[in-house]
C-alpha positions in Angstrom: 132.1 45.0 189.6 132.9 43.8 186.3 130.4 40.9 186.4 127.5 43.4 187.6 128.1 45.7 184.7 127.9 42.6 182.2 124.7 41.4 184.1 123.1 45.2 183.8 124.2 45.4 180.1 122.5 41.8 179.3 119.4 42.9 181.3 119.2 46.1 179.2 119.8 44.2 176.0 117.0 41.5 176.8 114.6 44.2 177.6 115.2 46.1 174.3 115.0 42.8 172.4 111.7 42.1 174.0 110.4 45.4 172.9 111.2 45.0 169.6 109.8 41.5 169.2 106.4 42.8 170.2 106.8 46.0 168.4 106.0 47.9 171.6 102.2 48.1 172.0 100.4 44.9 170.7 97.0 44.2 169.2 94.0 45.0 171.6 95.6 48.2 172.5 93.1 50.4 170.9 89.6 50.9 172.7 86.9 52.6 171.0 83.2 53.5 171.9 80.2 54.0 169.7 79.3 57.7 168.9 77.0 59.5 166.8 74.1 57.2 166.3 70.8 57.8 167.4 69.9 56.7 171.0 68.5 53.4 171.4 64.8 54.6 172.3 64.8 55.5 168.4 65.8 51.9 167.5 64.4 50.7 164.2 66.2 47.9 162.4 64.3 48.5 159.0 65.1 52.1 159.1 68.7 51.9 160.2 68.0 53.9 163.3 69.5 53.4 166.8 72.6 51.3 166.0 75.9 51.0 164.1 75.9 48.1 161.5 78.6 45.4 162.0 79.4 43.9 158.8 81.5 40.9 157.2 83.8 43.4 155.4 85.0 46.9 154.9 82.0 48.3 153.0 78.3 48.6 152.7 78.4 46.2 150.2 79.2 43.5 152.8 76.5 41.7 154.8 75.3 42.8 158.2 76.2 40.4 160.8 75.3 42.4 164.1 74.8 45.5 165.7 76.4 47.9 168.2 74.9 50.6 170.1 75.6 54.2 171.4 78.1 53.9 174.0 79.2 50.2 173.6 83.0 49.5 174.0 84.9 47.8 171.3 88.2 46.5 170.7 89.5 48.0 167.4 92.3 45.6 165.8 92.4 46.6 162.0 91.6 49.4 159.7 91.0 49.5 156.0 90.3 53.2 154.8 87.2 54.5 156.7 86.3 51.1 158.3 87.6 49.4 161.5 87.7 45.8 162.3 86.2 45.5 165.9 84.8 43.1 168.4 82.3 44.6 171.0 83.4 44.0 174.3 80.9 45.6 176.7 77.3 47.5 176.6 74.0 46.9 174.8 75.8 44.5 172.3 75.9 41.8 175.0 72.4 41.3 174.8 71.6 43.0 171.3 68.3 43.8 169.8 69.1 42.2 166.7 71.9 39.7 165.7 74.7 37.5 168.1 75.9 39.0 171.2 79.3 40.5 171.3 79.7 41.0 167.3 82.8 41.1 165.6 83.3 42.5 162.1 83.6 45.7 160.3 82.1 49.3 161.4 82.2 52.5 159.6 84.8 54.6 161.5 83.1 57.9 161.7 81.0 56.3 164.6 83.9 55.0 166.6 85.6 57.4 169.0 89.1 55.5 169.3 92.0 55.9 171.5 95.1 54.3 172.6 97.4 52.4 169.8 95.1 52.1 166.9 95.5 50.9 163.4 
């Protein structure tokens, strides 16, 4: 009986240490969807319609490197003020109208509906 109690306590200690080492939920536990942008049938790159710009940094002063579209699924992995660092995982971003497929970079947070353990 004594050994089984020690074994149970040892397992509990290992489980607690493992949870602490990863901080509970890890990166990639926040999923977002692009919302509030004009529909794709109103797409106009020159006018900025029908997409959300993906930028090299958290602000409009950074270069645009890609686009994501209404309903695209994003992995959100960082936040600076009103900006999220994202990678597009699924949606029109797989075959975008401009820029690389599955873009990664910074997007304005207002246009992302995020849930899960988010930054």
